N, CA, C and O atoms as a GROMACS GRO file, in nm:
protein
  368
    1MET      N    1  -1.581  -2.414  -0.800
    1MET     CA    2  -1.520  -2.252  -0.790
    1MET      C    3  -1.573  -2.151  -0.833
    1MET      O    4  -1.651  -2.182  -0.923
    2PHE      N    5  -1.570  -2.035  -0.812
    2PHE     CA    6  -1.699  -1.921  -0.832
    2PHE      C    7  -1.653  -1.821  -0.896
    2PHE      O    8  -1.716  -1.736  -0.957
    3ILE      N    9  -1.531  -1.832  -0.882
    3ILE     CA   10  -1.456  -1.755  -0.995
    3ILE      C   11  -1.423  -1.776  -1.150
    3ILE      O   12  -1.402  -1.890  -1.191
    4ASP      N   13  -1.420  -1.707  -1.206
    4ASP     CA   14  -1.428  -1.736  -1.337
    4ASP      C   15  -1.311  -1.639  -1.384
    4ASP      O   16  -1.324  -1.517  -1.395
    5PRO      N   17  -1.191  -1.713  -1.411
    5PRO     CA   18  -1.090  -1.711  -1.440
    5PRO      C   19  -1.080  -1.580  -1.592
    5PRO      O   20  -1.062  -1.459  -1.601
    6GLU      N   21  -1.094  -1.650  -1.650
    6GLU     CA   22  -1.124  -1.563  -1.800
    6GLU      C   23  -1.214  -1.428  -1.776
    6GLU      O   24  -1.170  -1.317  -1.805
    7ARG      N   25  -1.284  -1.440  -1.745
    7ARG     CA   26  -1.404  -1.311  -1.713
    7ARG      C   27  -1.369  -1.217  -1.552
    7ARG      O   28  -1.441  -1.129  -1.504
    8LEU      N   29  -1.250  -1.266  -1.499
    8LEU     CA   30  -1.228  -1.197  -1.436
    8LEU      C   31  -1.097  -1.127  -1.494
    8LEU      O   32  -1.096  -1.004  -1.485
    9GLU      N   33  -0.958  -1.204  -1.566
    9GLU     CA   34  -0.902  -1.116  -1.624
    9GLU      C   35  -0.951  -0.960  -1.656
    9GLU      O   36  -0.921  -0.850  -1.611
   10GLU      N   37  -1.049  -1.012  -1.763
   10GLU     CA   38  -1.133  -0.908  -1.887
   10GLU      C   39  -1.192  -0.781  -1.797
   10GLU      O   40  -1.183  -0.664  -1.831
   11ARG      N   41  -1.240  -0.817  -1.705
   11ARG     CA   42  -1.311  -0.693  -1.564
   11ARG      C   43  -1.194  -0.622  -1.559
   11ARG      O   44  -1.171  -0.505  -1.589
   12LEU      N   45  -1.090  -0.747  -1.497
   12LEU     CA   46  -0.950  -0.615  -1.432
   12LEU      C   47  -0.901  -0.533  -1.533
   12LEU      O   48  -0.868  -0.415  -1.526
   13ARG      N   49  -0.900  -0.607  -1.626
   13ARG     CA   50  -0.837  -0.490  -1.728
   13ARG      C   51  -0.924  -0.401  -1.787
   13ARG      O   52  -0.864  -0.320  -1.857
   14GLU      N   53  -1.068  -0.384  -1.784
   14GLU     CA   54  -1.145  -0.344  -1.826
   14GLU      C   55  -1.170  -0.158  -1.706
   14GLU      O   56  -1.184  -0.039  -1.731
   15GLU      N   57  -1.163  -0.229  -1.606
   15GLU     CA   58  -1.198  -0.131  -1.491
   15GLU      C   59  -1.090  -0.069  -1.428
   15GLU      O   60  -1.108   0.040  -1.373
   16PHE      N   61  -0.933  -0.145  -1.428
   16PHE     CA   62  -0.849  -0.079  -1.381
   16PHE      C   63  -0.642  -0.077  -1.475
   16PHE      O   64  -0.529  -0.047  -1.436
   17GLY      N   65  -0.703  -0.130  -1.603
   17GLY     CA   66  -0.647  -0.069  -1.692
   17GLY      C   67  -0.478  -0.195  -1.665
   17GLY      O   68  -0.484  -0.318  -1.662
   18GLY      N   69  -0.361  -0.117  -1.651
   18GLY     CA   70  -0.284  -0.235  -1.645
   18GLY      C   71  -0.232  -0.316  -1.755
   18GLY      O   72  -0.248  -0.288  -1.874
   19THR      N   73  -0.155  -0.445  -1.696
   19THR     CA   74  -0.116  -0.519  -1.856
   19THR      C   75  -0.135  -0.635  -1.831
   19THR      O   76  -0.130  -0.672  -1.714
   20ALA      N   77  -0.163  -0.729  -1.938
   20ALA     CA   78  -0.207  -0.826  -1.912
   20ALA      C   79  -0.164  -0.944  -1.815
   20ALA      O   80  -0.220  -1.053  -1.799
   21SER      N   81  -0.049  -0.893  -1.753
   21SER     CA   82   0.079  -1.022  -1.693
   21SER      C   83   0.036  -0.961  -1.573
   21SER      O   84   0.010  -1.053  -1.494
   22GLN      N   85   0.016  -0.844  -1.516
   22GLN     CA   86  -0.049  -0.795  -1.410
   22GLN      C   87  -0.217  -0.831  -1.352
   22GLN      O   88  -0.245  -0.846  -1.233
   23SER      N   89  -0.321  -0.838  -1.473
   23SER     CA   90  -0.428  -0.920  -1.469
   23SER      C   91  -0.429  -1.028  -1.415
   23SER      O   92  -0.479  -1.060  -1.307
   24ARG      N   93  -0.329  -1.137  -1.550
   24ARG     CA   94  -0.315  -1.250  -1.498
   24ARG      C   95  -0.266  -1.283  -1.359
   24ARG      O   96  -0.308  -1.376  -1.290
   25VAL      N   97  -0.162  -1.189  -1.324
   25VAL     CA   98  -0.109  -1.289  -1.203
   25VAL      C   99  -0.230  -1.257  -1.078
   25VAL      O  100  -0.256  -1.338  -0.989
   26VAL      N  101  -0.285  -1.147  -1.091
   26VAL     CA  102  -0.390  -1.130  -0.943
   26VAL      C  103  -0.522  -1.255  -0.976
   26VAL      O  104  -0.600  -1.294  -0.888
   27VAL      N  105  -0.523  -1.306  -1.128
   27VAL     CA  106  -0.692  -1.394  -1.127
   27VAL      C  107  -0.569  -1.512  -1.042
   27VAL      O  108  -0.616  -1.548  -0.935
   28ARG      N  109  -0.427  -1.573  -1.071
   28ARG     CA  110  -0.417  -1.661  -1.027
   28ARG      C  111  -0.414  -1.690  -0.887
   28ARG      O  112  -0.437  -1.799  -0.835
   29GLN      N  113  -0.371  -1.532  -0.804
   29GLN     CA  114  -0.394  -1.554  -0.674
   29GLN      C  115  -0.530  -1.499  -0.612
   29GLN      O  116  -0.545  -1.475  -0.492
   30ALA      N  117  -0.625  -1.484  -0.707
   30ALA     CA  118  -0.773  -1.472  -0.658
   30ALA      C  119  -0.824  -1.643  -0.645
   30ALA      O  120  -0.861  -1.705  -0.545
   31VAL      N  121  -0.811  -1.686  -0.781
   31VAL     CA  122  -0.834  -1.853  -0.741
   31VAL      C  123  -0.777  -1.906  -0.637
   31VAL      O  124  -0.853  -1.947  -0.550
   32ASP      N  125  -0.615  -1.920  -0.615
   32ASP     CA  126  -0.563  -1.948  -0.469
   32ASP      C  127  -0.602  -1.901  -0.377
   32ASP      O  128  -0.592  -1.972  -0.277
   33LEU      N  129  -0.667  -1.760  -0.358
   33LEU     CA  130  -0.741  -1.748  -0.231
   33LEU      C  131  -0.889  -1.808  -0.221
   33LEU      O  132  -0.935  -1.845  -0.113
   34ALA      N  133  -0.940  -1.812  -0.308
   34ALA     CA  134  -1.059  -1.899  -0.321
   34ALA      C  135  -1.060  -2.003  -0.277
   34ALA      O  136  -1.114  -2.030  -0.170
   35ASP      N  137  -0.996  -2.091  -0.358
   35ASP     CA  138  -0.949  -2.270  -0.347
   35ASP      C  139  -0.924  -2.250  -0.205
   35ASP      O  140  -0.974  -2.346  -0.146
   36SER      N  141  -0.849  -2.138  -0.094
   36SER     CA  142  -0.813  -2.218   0.028
   36SER      C  143  -0.919  -2.237   0.103
   36SER      O  144  -0.918  -2.303   0.207
   37GLY      N  145  -1.048  -2.161   0.040
   37GLY     CA  146  -1.115  -2.130   0.170
   37GLY      C  147  -1.116  -2.031   0.293
   37GLY      O  148  -1.194  -2.011   0.386
   38GLN      N  149  -1.019  -1.989   0.262
   38GLN     CA  150  -0.980  -1.874   0.371
   38GLN      C  151  -1.038  -1.788   0.396
   38GLN      O  152  -1.037  -1.753   0.514
   39TYR      N  153  -1.109  -1.720   0.309
   39TYR     CA  154  -1.143  -1.564   0.279
   39TYR      C  155  -1.291  -1.608   0.299
   39TYR      O  156  -1.354  -1.518   0.355
   40GLU      N  157  -1.371  -1.724   0.270
   40GLU     CA  158  -1.497  -1.768   0.312
   40GLU      C  159  -1.512  -1.793   0.422
   40GLU      O  160  -1.618  -1.763   0.478
   41ALA      N  161  -1.391  -1.870   0.501
   41ALA     CA  162  -1.370  -1.920   0.628
   41ALA      C  163  -1.395  -1.786   0.718
   41ALA      O  164  -1.496  -1.793   0.788
   42ASP      N  165  -1.311  -1.652   0.728
   42ASP     CA  166  -1.333  -1.556   0.756
   42ASP      C  167  -1.458  -1.474   0.762
   42ASP      O  168  -1.546  -1.444   0.843
   43MET      N  169  -1.423  -1.449   0.633
   43MET     CA  170  -1.608  -1.351   0.612
   43MET      C  171  -1.763  -1.434   0.597
   43MET      O  172  -1.879  -1.398   0.617
   44GLY      N  173  -1.717  -1.528   0.565
   44GLY     CA  174  -1.915  -1.608   0.524
   44GLY      C  175  -1.922  -1.601   0.373
   44GLY      O  176  -2.030  -1.625   0.319
   45THR      N  177  -1.851  -1.581   0.325
   45THR     CA  178  -1.907  -1.502   0.202
   45THR      C  179  -1.853  -1.602   0.072
   45THR      O  180  -1.790  -1.697   0.118
   46THR      N  181  -1.858  -1.604  -0.036
   46THR     CA  182  -1.793  -1.697  -0.159
   46THR      C  183  -1.698  -1.593  -0.237
   46THR      O  184  -1.739  -1.485  -0.194
   47LEU      N  185  -1.611  -1.569  -0.315
   47LEU     CA  186  -1.541  -1.535  -0.384
   47LEU      C  187  -1.596  -1.561  -0.474
   47LEU      O  188  -1.621  -1.680  -0.494
   48THR      N  189  -1.646  -1.440  -0.586
   48THR     CA  190  -1.651  -1.413  -0.746
   48THR      C  191  -1.620  -1.316  -0.748
   48THR      O  192  -1.598  -1.229  -0.664
   49THR      N  193  -1.615  -1.327  -0.895
   49THR     CA  194  -1.566  -1.241  -1.012
   49THR      C  195  -1.605  -1.109  -0.962
   49THR      O  196  -1.516  -1.026  -0.944
   50GLU      N  197  -1.740  -1.076  -0.934
   50GLU     CA  198  -1.788  -0.936  -0.958
   50GLU      C  199  -1.736  -0.933  -0.799
   50GLU      O  200  -1.712  -0.816  -0.771
   51PHE      N  201  -1.720  -0.987  -0.730
   51PHE     CA  202  -1.689  -0.946  -0.569
   51PHE      C  203  -1.524  -0.881  -0.564
   51PHE      O  204  -1.469  -0.786  -0.509
   52VAL      N  205  -1.486  -0.987  -0.649
   52VAL     CA  206  -1.326  -0.940  -0.631
   52VAL      C  207  -1.334  -0.777  -0.731
   52VAL      O  208  -1.317  -0.666  -0.681
   53VAL      N  209  -1.351  -0.794  -0.824
   53VAL     CA  210  -1.339  -0.660  -0.888
   53VAL      C  211  -1.418  -0.540  -0.748
   53VAL      O  212  -1.356  -0.442  -0.705
   54ASP      N  213  -1.520  -0.568  -0.712
   54ASP     CA  214  -1.588  -0.509  -0.601
   54ASP      C  215  -1.466  -0.406  -0.514
   54ASP      O  216  -1.429  -0.289  -0.517
   55GLU      N  217  -1.439  -0.518  -0.448
   55GLU     CA  218  -1.333  -0.506  -0.386
   55GLU      C  219  -1.244  -0.376  -0.380
   55GLU      O  220  -1.234  -0.273  -0.312
   56LEU      N  221  -1.170  -0.454  -0.519
   56LEU     CA  222  -1.032  -0.400  -0.557
   56LEU      C  223  -1.081  -0.233  -0.624
   56LEU      O  224  -0.990  -0.172  -0.680
   57SER      N  225  -1.179  -0.182  -0.618
   57SER     CA  226  -1.260  -0.070  -0.682
   57SER      C  227  -1.266   0.007  -0.541
   57SER      O  228  -1.286   0.128  -0.531
   58ASP      N  229  -1.248  -0.070  -0.447
   58ASP     CA  230  -1.203   0.054  -0.332
   58ASP      C  231  -1.065   0.083  -0.298
   58ASP      O  232  -1.037   0.138  -0.191
   59ALA      N  233  -0.979   0.051  -0.380
   59ALA     CA  234  -0.882   0.082  -0.362
   59ALA      C  235  -0.825   0.245  -0.426
   59ALA      O  236  -0.847   0.295  -0.536
   60PRO      N  237  -0.766   0.285  -0.341
   60PRO     CA  238  -0.758   0.426  -0.375
   60PRO      C  239  -0.706   0.512  -0.532
   60PRO      O  240  -0.729   0.629  -0.562
   61GLU      N  241  -0.617   0.388  -0.630
   61GLU     CA  242  -0.545   0.401  -0.703
   61GLU      C  243  -0.520   0.290  -0.774
   61GLU      O  244  -0.568   0.193  -0.714
   62GLY      N  245  -0.453   0.251  -0.897
   62GLY     CA  246  -0.310   0.173  -0.894
   62GLY      C  247  -0.389   0.063  -1.013
   62GLY      O  248  -0.506   0.064  -1.052
   63THR      N  249  -0.279  -0.027  -1.051
   63THR     CA  250  -0.273  -0.105  -1.176
   63THR      C  251  -0.383  -0.158  -1.080
   63THR      O  252  -0.435  -0.103  -0.983
   64PRO      N  253  -0.412  -0.327  -1.155
   64PRO     CA  254  -0.452  -0.438  -1.048
   64PRO      C  255  -0.388  -0.530  -0.953
   64PRO      O  256  -0.426  -0.583  -0.849
   65ALA      N  257  -0.234  -0.536  -1.049
   65ALA     CA  258  -0.191  -0.567  -0.907
   65ALA      C  259  -0.146  -0.482  -0.803
   65ALA      O  260  -0.121  -0.535  -0.695
   66GLU      N  261  -0.134  -0.376  -0.814
   66GLU     CA  262  -0.158  -0.289  -0.701
   66GLU      C  263  -0.272  -0.255  -0.610
   66GLU      O  264  -0.266  -0.182  -0.511
   67ARG      N  265  -0.360  -0.310  -0.650
   67ARG     CA  266  -0.510  -0.270  -0.575
   67ARG      C  267  -0.518  -0.397  -0.524
   67ARG      O  268  -0.535  -0.396  -0.402
   68TRP      N  269  -0.507  -0.572  -0.605
   68TRP     CA  270  -0.488  -0.632  -0.488
   68TRP      C  271  -0.421  -0.667  -0.396
   68TRP      O  272  -0.464  -0.745  -0.311
   69ASN      N  273  -0.271  -0.604  -0.396
   69ASN     CA  274  -0.157  -0.602  -0.281
   69ASN      C  275  -0.246  -0.507  -0.159
   69ASN      O  276  -0.278  -0.546  -0.047
   70TRP      N  277  -0.269  -0.390  -0.213
   70TRP     CA  278  -0.354  -0.263  -0.137
   70TRP      C  279  -0.478  -0.388  -0.011
   70TRP      O  280  -0.463  -0.411   0.109
   71TRP      N  281  -0.584  -0.439  -0.107
   71TRP     CA  282  -0.702  -0.523  -0.034
   71TRP      C  283  -0.630  -0.607   0.044
   71TRP      O  284  -0.643  -0.585   0.164
   72LEU      N  285  -0.548  -0.713   0.009
   72LEU     CA  286  -0.475  -0.811   0.090
   72LEU      C  287  -0.429  -0.765   0.241
   72LEU      O  288  -0.429  -0.820   0.351
   73GLY      N  289  -0.392  -0.644   0.192
   73GLY     CA  290  -0.300  -0.552   0.337
   73GLY      C  291  -0.392  -0.571   0.413
   73GLY      O  292  -0.396  -0.656   0.502
   74SER      N  293  -0.489  -0.483   0.380
   74SER     CA  294  -0.645  -0.500   0.476
   74SER      C  295  -0.648  -0.616   0.560
   74SER      O  296  -0.602  -0.626   0.674
   75LEU      N  297  -0.732  -0.740   0.460
   75LEU     CA  298  -0.759  -0.865   0.538
   75LEU      C  299  -0.624  -0.903   0.615
   75LEU      O  300  -0.639  -0.952   0.727
   76GLU      N  301  -0.514  -0.888   0.574
   76GLU     CA  302  -0.347  -0.931   0.621
   76GLU      C  303  -0.384  -0.849   0.811
   76GLU      O  304  -0.362  -0.909   0.917
   77LEU      N  305  -0.433  -0.725   0.800
   77LEU     CA  306  -0.398  -0.633   0.904
   77LEU      C  307  -0.563  -0.667   0.993
   77LEU      O  308  -0.578  -0.584   1.083
   78ALA      N  309  -0.658  -0.749   0.985
   78ALA     CA  310  -0.768  -0.760   0.997
   78ALA      C  311  -0.751  -0.908   1.059
   78ALA      O  312  -0.782  -0.945   1.172
   79TYR      N  313  -0.689  -0.989   0.944
   79TYR     CA  314  -0.728  -1.150   0.967
   79TYR      C  315  -0.615  -1.237   1.045
   79TYR      O  316  -0.607  -1.316   1.139
   80GLY      N  317  -0.489  -1.137   0.893
   80GLY     CA  318  -0.351  -1.241   0.926
   80GLY      C  319  -0.350  -1.308   0.853
   80GLY      O  320  -0.459  -1.320   0.797
   81ASP      N  321  -0.230  -1.404   0.796
   81ASP     CA  322  -0.242  -1.503   0.728
   81ASP      C  323  -0.290  -1.471   0.572
   81ASP      O  324  -0.332  -1.558   0.496
   82TYR      N  325  -0.280  -1.350   0.544
   82TYR     CA  326  -0.320  -1.340   0.392
   82TYR      C  327  -0.202  -1.273   0.269
   82TYR      O  328  -0.208  -1.253   0.147
   83GLU      N  329  -0.105  -1.254   0.365
   83GLU     CA  330   0.035  -1.161   0.331
   83GLU      C  331   0.061  -1.306   0.200
   83GLU      O  332   0.099  -1.281   0.085
   84ARG      N  333   0.028  -1.473   0.258
   84ARG     CA  334   0.111  -1.551   0.119
   84ARG      C  335   0.005  -1.513   0.018
   84ARG      O  336   0.065  -1.541  -0.086
   85PHE      N  337  -0.137  -1.459  -0.026
   85PHE     CA  338  -0.157  -1.435  -0.150
   85PHE      C  339  -0.129  -1.334  -0.210
   85PHE      O  340  -0.188  -1.306  -0.314
   86GLY      N  341  -0.019  -1.246  -0.149
   86GLY     CA  342  -0.019  -1.143  -0.213
   86GLY      C  343   0.109  -1.102  -0.329
   86GLY      O  344   0.216  -1.163  -0.325
   87ILE      N  345   0.092  -1.032  -0.392
   87ILE     CA  346   0.221  -1.010  -0.529
   87ILE      C  347   0.314  -0.976  -0.507
   87ILE      O  348   0.309  -0.862  -0.460
   88ARG      N  349   0.455  -1.034  -0.520
   88ARG     CA  350   0.554  -0.949  -0.460
   88ARG      C  351   0.613  -0.915  -0.607
   88ARG      O  352   0.704  -0.833  -0.611
   89LYS      N  353   0.570  -0.970  -0.720
   89LYS     CA  354   0.686  -0.964  -0.879
   89LYS      C  355   0.617  -1.032  -0.997
   89LYS      O  356   0.594  -1.152  -0.988
   90TYR      N  357   0.590  -0.981  -1.083
   90TYR     CA  358   0.522  -1.018  -1.172
   90TYR      C  359   0.625  -0.945  -1.327
   90TYR      O  360   0.699  -0.847  -1.339
   91ARG      N  361   0.588  -1.030  -1.402
   91ARG     CA  362   0.696  -0.956  -1.533
   91ARG      C  363   0.626  -0.870  -1.604
   91ARG      O  364   0.505  -0.895  -1.594
   92LYS      N  365   0.657  -0.755  -1.688
   92LYS     CA  366   0.600  -0.692  -1.736
   92LYS      C  367   0.560  -0.720  -1.864
   92LYS      O  368   0.488  -0.641  -1.925
   0.00000   0.00000   0.00000
């Protein structure tokens, strides 16, 4: 796995604020996405901590969870089958 969960959580909080719960749920979903191999198969690149942060920085605004869902929404439109990695609800 090329995503460092602790480092990703730290970077999400540094870059986008939000709560610890929001960052943790994004980390869980990012690790699941990386483990699935789906992104690598579709895009030809491995998900890394820095890559996820860079992709989420393209979102217009929002918490880590909102930015994650924005990015996943664009992947869903382009490739399909990414909705399952989206965040529906998290504890505050």
